[in-house]
VEXDREN-2710 file (C-alpha; in Angstrom, 1 decimal):
% VEXDREN-2710
k/r/px/py/pz
1/UNK/132.3/120.2/103.1
2/UNK/131.8/122.9/105.7
3/UNK/130.0/126.1/104.7
4/UNK/132.4/129.1/104.7
5/UNK/131.2/132.7/104.7
6/UNK/132.9/136.0/104.2
7/UNK/132.5/137.8/107.5
8/UNK/132.5/141.6/107.2
9/UNK/133.8/141.5/110.8
10/UNK/137.4/140.9/110.1
11/UNK/137.0/141.0/106.3
12/UNK/137.8/137.3/105.9
13/UNK/136.2/134.0/104.9
14/UNK/135.5/131.8/107.9
15/UNK/134.0/128.4/108.5
16/UNK/130.3/128.7/109.4
17/UNK/129.7/127.2/112.8
18/UNK/126.3/128.1/114.4
19/UNK/125.9/128.6/118.1
20/UNK/123.5/125.6/118.3
21/UNK/124.1/122.5/116.3
22/UNK/121.7/122.2/113.4
23/UNK/120.1/125.6/114.1
24/UNK/120.7/129.0/112.5
25/UNK/119.3/132.3/113.8
26/UNK/119.4/135.0/111.2
27/UNK/118.4/138.7/111.2
28/UNK/118.3/140.8/108.0
29/UNK/117.6/144.5/108.1
30/UNK/114.5/145.3/106.2
31/UNK/113.2/148.5/104.6
32/UNK/111.9/151.8/105.9
33/UNK/108.4/151.8/104.6
34/UNK/107.8/155.2/103.1
35/UNK/108.1/154.4/99.3
36/UNK/108.1/151.6/96.8
37/UNK/111.1/149.3/96.8
38/UNK/113.7/149.6/94.1
39/UNK/116.0/147.1/92.4
40/UNK/118.7/147.6/95.1
41/UNK/116.2/146.2/97.6
42/UNK/115.5/143.4/95.3
43/UNK/119.1/142.5/95.1
44/UNK/119.5/142.3/98.9
45/UNK/116.3/140.4/99.5
46/UNK/116.8/137.8/96.8
47/UNK/120.4/137.3/98.0
48/UNK/119.3/136.5/101.6
49/UNK/116.3/134.5/100.4
50/UNK/118.7/132.2/98.6
51/UNK/121.0/131.9/101.6
52/UNK/118.0/130.9/103.8
53/UNK/116.8/128.4/101.2
54/UNK/120.3/126.8/100.9
55/UNK/120.8/126.6/104.7
56/UNK/117.4/124.8/104.9
57/UNK/118.3/122.6/101.9
58/UNK/121.4/121.4/103.7
59/UNK/119.4/120.5/106.8
60/UNK/119.6/123.5/109.1
61/UNK/116.6/124.6/111.1
62/UNK/116.6/128.4/110.2
63/UNK/114.8/131.1/112.2
64/UNK/114.7/134.0/109.8
65/UNK/113.8/137.5/111.0
66/UNK/113.5/140.6/108.7
67/UNK/112.1/143.8/110.2
68/UNK/110.1/146.8/109.0
69/UNK/111.1/150.3/110.2
70/UNK/107.6/151.8/110.3
71/UNK/108.3/155.1/112.1
72/UNK/110.9/157.5/110.8
73/UNK/111.4/161.1/109.6
74/UNK/110.9/159.9/106.0
75/UNK/107.6/158.3/106.8
76/UNK/106.4/161.4/108.6
77/UNK/107.4/163.6/105.6
78/UNK/105.5/161.2/103.2
79/UNK/102.5/161.3/105.5
80/UNK/102.5/165.1/105.4
81/UNK/102.8/165.0/101.6
82/UNK/99.9/162.6/101.3
83/UNK/97.7/164.2/103.9
84/UNK/97.6/161.0/105.9
85/UNK/99.3/159.6/109.0
86/UNK/102.4/157.4/109.6
87/UNK/100.3/154.3/110.1
88/UNK/98.5/154.7/106.8
89/UNK/101.8/155.3/105.0
90/UNK/103.6/152.3/106.6
91/UNK/100.6/150.0/106.1
92/UNK/100.4/151.0/102.4
93/UNK/104.1/150.4/101.7
94/UNK/104.3/147.2/103.7
95/UNK/101.5/145.8/101.5
96/UNK/103.3/147.0/98.4
97/UNK/106.5/145.3/99.6
98/UNK/104.8/142.0/100.1
99/UNK/103.1/142.3/96.7
100/UNK/106.3/142.9/94.9
101/UNK/108.5/140.4/96.7
102/UNK/105.8/137.7/96.6
103/UNK/106.0/138.0/92.8
104/UNK/109.8/137.5/93.0
105/UNK/109.2/134.3/94.9
106/UNK/110.7/135.3/98.2
107/UNK/109.9/133.1/101.2
108/UNK/108.2/135.0/104.0
109/UNK/110.4/135.3/107.1
110/UNK/109.4/133.5/110.3
111/UNK/108.8/136.9/111.9
112/UNK/108.5/140.4/110.4
113/UNK/108.8/142.6/113.4
114/UNK/107.8/146.3/113.2
115/UNK/109.5/149.0/115.3
116/UNK/106.2/150.4/116.6
117/UNK/105.2/147.0/118.0
118/UNK/108.4/146.8/120.1
119/UNK/108.4/150.1/121.9
120/UNK/108.5/148.4/125.4
121/UNK/111.6/146.4/124.4
122/UNK/113.2/149.5/122.9
123/UNK/112.5/151.7/125.9
124/UNK/113.8/149.0/128.3
125/UNK/117.1/148.6/126.3
126/UNK/117.6/152.4/126.3
127/UNK/116.9/152.6/130.0
128/UNK/119.5/149.9/130.6
129/UNK/122.1/151.8/128.6
130/UNK/121.3/155.0/130.5
131/UNK/121.5/153.2/133.8
132/UNK/124.9/151.8/132.9
133/UNK/126.2/155.2/132.0
134/UNK/126.4/154.2/128.3
135/UNK/123.8/156.8/127.2
136/UNK/122.5/160.1/128.4
137/UNK/119.4/162.3/128.1
138/UNK/119.3/165.9/126.9
139/UNK/116.0/167.7/126.7
140/UNK/113.9/164.5/126.0
141/UNK/116.4/163.1/123.5
142/UNK/118.7/160.2/124.5
143/UNK/122.1/159.7/123.0
144/UNK/124.5/156.8/123.0
145/UNK/128.0/157.6/124.2
146/UNK/130.5/156.3/121.6
147/UNK/133.4/157.0/123.9
148/UNK/132.1/154.4/126.3
149/UNK/132.6/151.6/123.7
150/UNK/136.3/151.0/122.9
151/UNK/135.5/148.7/120.0
152/UNK/133.7/151.3/117.9
153/UNK/134.7/151.0/114.3
154/UNK/135.6/147.3/114.4
155/UNK/133.0/146.3/111.8
156/UNK/133.6/149.0/109.2
157/UNK/137.3/149.5/109.9
158/UNK/136.8/153.2/110.3
159/UNK/139.1/155.2/112.6
160/UNK/137.2/156.9/115.4
161/UNK/139.4/160.1/115.4
162/UNK/138.9/160.5/111.6
163/UNK/135.2/160.1/112.0
164/UNK/135.1/162.6/114.8
165/UNK/137.0/165.2/112.8
166/UNK/134.6/164.7/109.9
167/UNK/131.5/164.9/112.2
168/UNK/132.5/168.3/113.5
169/UNK/131.3/170.0/110.4
170/UNK/127.7/169.7/111.5
171/UNK/127.7/169.2/115.3
172/UNK/124.7/169.2/117.6
173/UNK/126.1/171.2/120.5
174/UNK/124.0/169.3/123.0
175/UNK/125.9/166.0/122.4
176/UNK/128.9/165.1/124.4
177/UNK/130.7/163.9/121.4
178/UNK/130.1/164.5/117.6
179/UNK/129.8/160.7/117.1
180/UNK/127.1/160.1/119.7
181/UNK/123.9/159.0/118.0
182/UNK/120.2/159.2/119.0
183/UNK/118.5/156.3/120.7
184/UNK/115.3/158.2/121.5
185/UNK/113.9/161.3/119.9
186/UNK/111.6/163.7/121.7
187/UNK/108.5/164.2/119.6
188/UNK/107.7/167.5/118.0
189/UNK/104.1/168.9/118.2
190/UNK/101.8/166.9/116.0
191/UNK/104.1/163.9/115.7
192/UNK/103.2/160.4/116.9
193/UNK/104.7/159.7/120.3
194/UNK/105.1/156.9/122.9
195/UNK/105.7/157.4/126.6
196/UNK/109.1/156.9/128.0
197/UNK/111.1/157.9/131.2
198/UNK/112.4/160.8/129.1
199/UNK/109.1/162.1/128.0
200/UNK/107.0/161.4/124.9
201/UNK/109.0/160.4/121.8
202/UNK/109.9/157.7/119.3
203/UNK/112.9/155.4/118.8
204/UNK/116.0/156.2/116.8
205/UNK/116.7/154.0/113.8
206/UNK/119.6/151.9/115.1
207/UNK/118.2/150.9/118.5
208/UNK/115.1/149.4/116.8
209/UNK/117.1/146.5/115.2
210/UNK/119.0/145.8/118.4
211/UNK/115.8/145.5/120.4
212/UNK/113.9/143.5/117.8
213/UNK/116.7/141.0/116.9
214/UNK/117.5/140.3/120.6
215/UNK/113.8/139.7/121.4
216/UNK/113.4/137.2/118.7
217/UNK/116.9/135.6/118.4
218/UNK/118.6/136.3/121.8
219/UNK/121.5/138.5/122.9
220/UNK/123.9/136.6/120.5
221/UNK/122.8/135.1/117.3
222/UNK/124.4/133.6/114.2
223/UNK/124.0/135.8/111.1
224/UNK/123.2/139.5/110.7
225/UNK/122.7/140.6/107.1
226/UNK/122.0/143.6/104.9
227/UNK/123.4/145.8/102.1
228/UNK/126.9/147.2/102.1
229/UNK/125.4/150.6/102.7
230/UNK/124.4/149.5/106.2
231/UNK/127.9/148.6/107.4
232/UNK/128.3/152.2/108.7
233/UNK/126.8/153.7/110.6
234/UNK/123.8/151.4/111.1
235/UNK/125.4/148.1/111.8
236/UNK/128.4/149.7/113.6
237/UNK/126.0/151.4/115.9
238/UNK/123.9/148.3/116.5
239/UNK/127.1/146.5/117.6
240/UNK/128.1/149.3/120.0
241/UNK/124.8/149.7/121.8
242/UNK/124.0/145.9/121.9
243/UNK/127.4/144.8/123.2
244/UNK/127.5/147.7/125.6
245/UNK/124.1/146.5/127.0
246/UNK/124.8/142.8/127.2
247/UNK/128.6/142.5/127.5
248/UNK/128.3/139.7/124.9
249/UNK/129.1/139.5/121.1
250/UNK/126.0/140.6/119.2
251/UNK/126.1/138.7/115.8
252/UNK/128.8/136.2/115.0
253/UNK/128.8/136.5/111.2
254/UNK/128.1/139.7/109.3
255/UNK/127.0/139.3/105.7
256/UNK/126.6/142.2/103.2
257/UNK/125.4/142.2/99.6
258/UNK/126.9/144.4/96.9
259/UNK/125.3/147.3/95.1
260/UNK/123.4/147.5/91.9
261/UNK/124.7/149.7/89.1
262/UNK/122.7/150.7/86.1
263/UNK/124.5/150.7/82.8
264/UNK/127.8/150.9/84.8
265/UNK/126.7/153.9/86.7
266/UNK/125.6/154.2/90.3
267/UNK/121.8/154.2/90.5
268/UNK/120.4/157.5/91.6
269/UNK/117.4/159.7/91.0
270/UNK/119.6/162.6/89.9
271/UNK/121.0/160.5/87.1
272/UNK/117.6/159.5/85.9
273/UNK/118.5/155.8/86.2
274/UNK/116.5/155.0/89.3
275/UNK/114.0/152.1/88.9
276/UNK/111.4/150.9/91.4
277/UNK/110.8/147.2/91.4
278/UNK/107.3/147.9/90.0
279/UNK/108.9/149.7/87.1
280/UNK/111.1/146.7/86.4
281/UNK/108.4/144.1/86.8
282/UNK/106.1/145.9/84.4
283/UNK/108.7/145.2/81.7
284/UNK/110.4/142.0/82.9
285/UNK/109.0/138.7/84.2
286/UNK/109.8/138.4/87.9
287/UNK/111.7/135.1/87.4
288/UNK/113.9/136.7/84.8
289/UNK/114.9/139.4/87.3
290/UNK/115.5/136.8/90.0
291/UNK/117.7/134.8/87.6
292/UNK/119.7/138.0/86.8
293/UNK/120.2/138.7/90.5
294/UNK/121.3/135.1/91.2
295/UNK/123.8/135.1/88.3
296/UNK/126.3/137.1/90.3
297/UNK/127.9/136.5/93.6
298/UNK/125.9/138.3/96.3
299/UNK/128.9/140.3/97.5
300/UNK/129.9/141.6/94.1
301/UNK/128.5/144.7/92.4
302/UNK/126.0/143.8/89.7
303/UNK/125.2/145.9/86.5
304/UNK/121.6/146.2/85.5
305/UNK/121.1/146.8/81.8
306/UNK/118.9/145.7/78.9
307/UNK/121.7/143.4/77.7
308/UNK/122.0/141.7/81.1
309/UNK/118.2/141.1/81.2
310/UNK/118.3/139.7/77.7
311/UNK/121.0/137.3/78.8
312/UNK/119.1/136.4/81.9
313/UNK/116.0/135.7/79.9
314/UNK/118.0/133.4/77.5
315/UNK/119.5/131.6/80.5
316/UNK/116.2/131.1/82.2
317/UNK/114.6/129.9/78.9
318/UNK/117.2/127.2/78.7
319/UNK/116.3/126.0/82.1
320/UNK/112.6/126.0/81.3
321/UNK/113.2/124.1/78.1
322/UNK/114.6/121.3/80.2
323/UNK/111.5/121.4/82.4
324/UNK/109.3/121.4/79.3
325/UNK/111.0/118.1/78.2
326/UNK/110.5/116.6/81.6
327/UNK/106.8/117.5/81.5
328/UNK/106.5/115.8/78.1
329/UNK/108.2/112.7/79.5
330/UNK/105.8/112.6/82.4
331/UNK/102.8/113.2/80.1
332/UNK/104.0/110.2/78.0
333/UNK/103.8/108.0/81.1
334/UNK/107.5/107.7/81.7
335/UNK/108.8/106.8/85.2
336/UNK/112.3/107.9/86.4
337/UNK/114.9/105.2/85.7
338/UNK/118.6/104.6/86.3
339/UNK/120.9/107.2/84.7
340/UNK/123.7/105.3/82.9
341/UNK/127.2/106.1/84.2
342/UNK/129.9/107.3/81.9
343/UNK/131.8/110.3/80.8
344/UNK/128.8/111.9/79.0
345/UNK/126.6/111.8/82.1
346/UNK/129.3/112.8/84.6
347/UNK/128.4/116.5/84.7
348/UNK/124.8/115.5/85.4
349/UNK/125.5/112.9/88.1
350/UNK/128.0/115.2/89.9
351/UNK/125.8/118.3/89.7
352/UNK/124.4/118.1/93.2
353/UNK/127.9/117.8/94.8
354/UNK/129.4/120.5/92.6
355/UNK/126.4/122.8/93.2
356/UNK/126.9/122.2/96.9
357/UNK/130.6/123.0/96.8
358/UNK/129.9/126.3/95.1
359/UNK/127.2/127.3/97.6
360/UNK/129.3/126.1/100.5
361/UNK/131.9/128.6/99.3
362/UNK/130.2/131.8/100.6
363/UNK/126.9/131.1/98.7
364/UNK/128.5/131.4/95.2
365/UNK/125.3/131.3/93.1
366/UNK/127.2/132.3/89.9
367/UNK/129.4/129.2/90.1
368/UNK/126.4/127.1/91.2
369/UNK/124.5/128.2/88.1
370/UNK/127.5/127.3/85.9
371/UNK/127.4/123.8/87.3
372/UNK/123.7/123.6/86.6
373/UNK/124.2/124.5/83.0
374/UNK/127.0/121.9/82.6
375/UNK/124.5/119.4/83.9
376/UNK/121.8/120.5/81.6
377/UNK/124.1/120.1/78.6
378/UNK/124.7/116.5/79.7
379/UNK/121.0/116.0/80.3
380/UNK/120.0/117.3/76.9
381/UNK/122.2/114.6/75.3
382/UNK/119.9/112.0/77.0
383/UNK/116.6/113.6/75.8
384/UNK/114.3/111.5/73.7
385/UNK/113.2/112.8/70.4
386/UNK/109.7/111.5/71.0
387/UNK/109.0/110.5/74.6
388/UNK/106.0/108.3/73.8
389/UNK/108.1/106.2/71.5
390/UNK/111.3/106.1/73.6
391/UNK/109.9/105.4/77.1
392/UNK/113.2/104.1/78.5
393/UNK/115.1/107.1/77.3
394/UNK/112.3/109.3/78.6
395/UNK/112.6/107.7/82.0
396/UNK/116.4/108.4/82.1
397/UNK/115.8/112.0/81.2
398/UNK/113.1/112.4/83.8
399/UNK/115.5/110.9/86.5
400/UNK/118.1/113.4/85.5
401/UNK/115.7/116.3/85.7
402/UNK/114.5/115.2/89.2
403/UNK/118.2/115.1/90.3
404/UNK/118.4/118.8/89.4
405/UNK/115.0/120.0/90.5
406/UNK/115.9/120.6/94.2
407/UNK/118.8/122.7/93.1
408/UNK/116.5/124.9/91.0
409/UNK/114.4/125.3/94.2
410/UNK/117.4/126.5/96.2
411/UNK/117.7/129.4/93.7
412/UNK/113.9/129.9/93.7
413/UNK/113.7/129.2/89.9
414/UNK/111.4/127.1/87.7
415/UNK/108.4/127.9/89.9
416/UNK/105.9/127.9/87.0
417/UNK/104.8/125.2/84.5
418/UNK/106.8/125.7/81.3
419/UNK/103.8/126.6/79.2
420/UNK/103.1/129.5/81.6
421/UNK/106.7/130.7/81.4
422/UNK/106.7/130.7/77.6
423/UNK/103.3/132.3/77.2
424/UNK/103.8/135.4/75.1
425/UNK/107.5/134.6/74.4
426/UNK/108.6/135.1/70.8
427/UNK/105.7/134.9/68.4
428/UNK/102.6/132.9/69.4
429/UNK/104.5/131.3/72.3
430/UNK/107.5/130.3/70.1
431/UNK/111.1/130.3/71.4
432/UNK/112.2/133.8/72.2
433/UNK/115.0/135.6/70.5
434/UNK/117.3/135.6/73.5
435/UNK/117.2/131.8/73.8
436/UNK/117.7/131.4/70.0
437/UNK/120.8/133.5/70.0
438/UNK/122.1/131.6/73.0
439/UNK/121.5/128.3/71.2
440/UNK/123.3/129.6/68.1
441/UNK/126.3/130.7/70.2
442/UNK/126.4/127.3/71.9
443/UNK/126.3/125.6/68.5
444/UNK/129.1/127.8/67.2
445/UNK/131.2/127.0/70.3
446/UNK/130.6/123.2/69.9
447/UNK/131.6/123.3/66.3
448/UNK/134.8/125.3/67.1
449/UNK/135.6/122.6/69.7
450/UNK/134.9/119.9/67.0
451/UNK/132.0/118.6/69.1
452/UNK/129.9/118.0/66.0
453/UNK/127.4/115.7/67.6
454/UNK/126.5/118.4/70.2
455/UNK/126.3/121.1/67.4
456/UNK/124.0/118.8/65.5
457/UNK/121.8/118.2/68.6
458/UNK/121.5/122.0/69.1
459/UNK/120.4/122.5/65.5
460/UNK/117.8/119.7/65.9
461/UNK/116.5/121.3/69.1
462/UNK/116.1/124.6/67.4
463/UNK/114.4/123.0/64.4
464/UNK/112.0/121.2/66.7
465/UNK/111.2/124.5/68.3
466/UNK/110.3/126.0/64.9
467/UNK/113.6/127.8/64.2
468/UNK/115.5/127.4/60.9
469/UNK/119.2/128.1/60.9
470/UNK/121.1/129.2/57.8
471/UNK/124.9/129.1/57.8
472/UNK/126.7/131.6/55.6
473/UNK/130.1/133.4/55.2
474/UNK/128.9/136.1/57.6
475/UNK/127.9/133.6/60.3
476/UNK/124.6/131.9/61.2
477/UNK/121.2/133.6/60.6
478/UNK/117.8/132.3/61.7
479/UNK/114.1/132.7/61.1
480/UNK/110.9/131.2/62.4
481/UNK/109.3/128.5/60.3
482/UNK/106.2/129.7/58.5
END
């Protein structure tokens, strides 16, 4: 099946056909490094990390670029607050970025360009636009002329005249048009500056990404990604200046991830529901957060709450219990053996294909996880009660696990040994409450569907994990074995 992606350019799903057979060139807008990253940054970076992993899993040779904006008004303000300089601030927060996202299991991009390391390319691109009459200089600042690009608004779907009317509220009288945006900013006294034909200054935000992406990927490349908040004006402006400079399409597919809400409200500092990634990872295991972020389609909004994290922990625990059984089978000396065909094993045997179909449909991780859990239910029915005494059954179970293991890798999950994951869970390493409740609910559903063998299997699994169930008129209660 051909991969299809939802292209923000045109707001439609399209077959994904890269420029060069077997190769994908991908640029994702990174962060402005003046502060710690928050969970919105985590959502974007995990989403594109999974996309890169899946493209490589399917055989593509992916060149993945993600930049750092390391000079900006916000960085200069933070430097003033801290009594340091822009370089110290950017270095500090780039290091923090890597520390946080390494914990989340993100792959490092092939190149992580910084704006300040690409000043010659930025100046050359601006000079070309000025020479073509697409940009103009005023008092050391250089502005892009939006009127010279008829396609302005084609990504966001915004009407130019409506934008122009709104922009008149706060107009810089030096600009030819309220919509014109800065490519180069003249430096103020005491600010860092680089030489240019228009005097000392520094680049504007939008031109950085155009220059860096074209240097590392070419004038036209396959995928440009980022959060929905970047569609306008950042990505719209990138398209305008890049295509005006080259006369070629800039990026062929534009992918944008959805926002993170907190308890059904927009995350903001004013509402007191703003969480840095460090705040979250002090309370939640990184892989639990990653599971939570992967459990929704990357384009949809996702609601961050205690309940959603509890559910994510329960789901991840279920995956790790399967790994735990596979580790026990290996420790017993079992070798993978043929998985018997039949209706019971069908969800397991078909899992790679069904997982692929979900991911081929615009990287639908939510559906892909659903297929994995179907497979795990089937795999658990093959689990040996005692691997050392049931070597043949242990080999079948191990073969089933190894069939699924590459799919866990696509999602960046099950990166630790099971004992390490469960360390500190529940009491003295016992099964955690979230997983117990998930098991009780699965058993209730099995009994309601008259799948009594499955319900009995779940009870035995909980019993083996040290959990006693008691059925009563009010439902099922549980307790740990003494």
